[in-house]
N, C-alpha and C positions, 0 to 999 in steps of 0.2 A: 667095608665101611661100617662103623658103629653108629647106631641111632644116637642123636643128641639126647643125653639123659634127661629124664623127667624133671629132675630138680633144677635143670638149667633154665626152665621157663618160669620158675617161681621167684623171679627177681625183678626189680624195677626195669622199665623199658630202657632207661639210659644205661643199664648194665647189660641187658640182653642184646641190644643193637650192636655194640662192638664185638660181643661174643660170637655173633653169627657170621662175622666176616671170616672167610676161609672155610666155613661149613658148606655142605652141599645140599641143594634142594633138588629132589627128583620127583617128577610127575609121571605116573603110569597112565597111559592113554587107554581108552575103552578097548582097543584091540590088543592090549598088553605091551605095546612098545613103550620104552622109557625115554624120556627127554629130561634134560636138566643140566646143572652146572654148579660152579663154585660161587658163592655169594661174595660180592666185592663192594657192595654199598647198601646201607640201610639208613632209616630215620626212626627216631624214638618219639612216641607220643605218650607222655608220662601219666596222664590221668585227667579227671574232670577239671583240675585246676589249669590245665594246659589249654590256653585260648585258641591254639591252632588245631586242636583235636576236634573230630566230628562229635565227640561226646563232651565238649566244653560245657562247664557249668552243670554237669550231671545229666545232660540230655540223654534220654532213653527213647529211641524210636525203633521201628522194625528194621530200619536200615543199619543201625549201629548195634543191634542187640548182641552180636558176636563179640564185640569189644568188652562186654561185661561178663562174659562167660569164663570158664576155667582156663588157666594158662595152657597154651597149646592149641587154642581154638583158632581156626582160620577165619579172618574177616576180609571179605572181598566186596569192594564197592565199585560203582560205575561212575565215571566222571567225564565232564565236558561232552557228554552225549556220544562218546566213541571209545573210551578206554576203561578197562578194568584194572584195579590195583589190589595187590595182595598184602595182607598184614597177618601177624601172628600175635594173639593176645598173650599177656604175661602177668607176672606179679601175683595176683590172686583174683578169684571170682568175686564179682561185685565191685571191682575197681577197673575202670576203663583204660588200662594201659595196653599199648600195642606197638609192634615194630613193623614199619613199612619196608618191604623188600624192594630196593630200588634198582639193582643191577646185578647180573651174574655173568661169569665166564662160561660159555657152553662147553660141556664135556661129553654129553651123551645125546645121541639122536640129533646131531647137528643138522643134517640135511632135512630131517622132518621139521625141526625148528625153523629152518629157512623157508620151507613150504608154508608152515603155519603163519609166518610173518608176511609172506608175499602173495599167498593164494596160488591157484593153479596157473594163472596167466603168466607166460614167460616174461622176464624182464631183460632189457638190453644189457644191464650190468647186475650181476648177482650181489645180494647183500653180503658184506663182509661179516666174518664171524663176530668181530668186535661190535657190530651194530645190531646183532640179533636180540640182545636183551639188555641194552645199555640205557635203561630207563624203566620206571615201574609199569607203564603201559605196554612197552615192548616186551618186557619180561612175561607178563601175563599172556600176551598174544602168542609168544613163542612156545609157551608151555600149555596152551589151551586152557587157561584158567579163567573162569567166569563165575557168575553168581551161583551157579549150581554147586560150587565148592564152599560157599559161605557157610560157616557153622561147623565145618568138618573138624574133627579132632585129629590133628596131625600126628599124635602119638599112636593112633590106632587106625589110620586110614589106609585103604588099599590104593588110594588115588594120589596121595601126596606123602612125602617123607622128608625129614631133615636129618642129615648125617653129620656127625662131629668131624672136626678137623682130623687129619691123619695123625696117628700117634707118632711121636718122634720128630714131626716137622716143626720148625720154628714158628712162633706166632707171627702172623702177618703184621706189617707196620701199618697201624691204623691212625688216621688223623680225624679230628672233629671239626666241623664247620657249621654255620647256620643252615637250617633246612631250606629247601628250595620250593619255589612256586607258592609261597604263602600269601596271605592277604596283606593289607596295609598295616603299618605301624600304629596308625590311629586306632585300629580295632584290636590288634594283637599286643600292643605295648612291648614289654621286654621279651615276650615269647617269639617275636619276629626275629630276634637276633641270638637266641640261645643256641649254643653249639650242640645240636642234637642230631646232626647228620654225620654218619661215620663212613669213611672211605678207606679202602686199601690204598695207601699212598702211591700215587703215580701209576696206578694200574690202568692199562690201556682199555679195559673193558668197562670202566666206570661210566656213568652217565655224563653227557656233555652239557 
């Protein structure tokens, strides 16, 4: 697999988000084991003008600092008191554009991903492969992604890597829809309905 080229990150979030569909995300765990898979769903957060963004209106806090850094910086946040979510910054430094990684199809270290998702306690019914990373919180849990990876440069990290689509393979069929789990239209206005979620059409491993 070839790393996603550096220049691929220097584009608006609405361009990078569909570009990442079909690319592979790989996490190398502290013991050296690799877990990861093929990205099948993303969301774009285009910048300070995006009222659904954590950096809406130019907000700069310690939590969102990574959104403002150079393209390829990992932005990890904690939400609802239980989930981590992973984003990749893009476009240019000083502009808070980022792409949320929403779902992937596991291809490496699947049993380890299953253990990371469920813990050591046996379950009556094992999680299906399609449920291991079918949502942004599940994805982070399955890959052991937490705030310790916030601010990592994915272009030069021993812990995380993004690989390009396989050469010669046809581009995946990508559809755009409104983003999920946002606030009210009264607060977000038109940003509530902008089609900035990108999904591999009819892929069984997308979020539900």
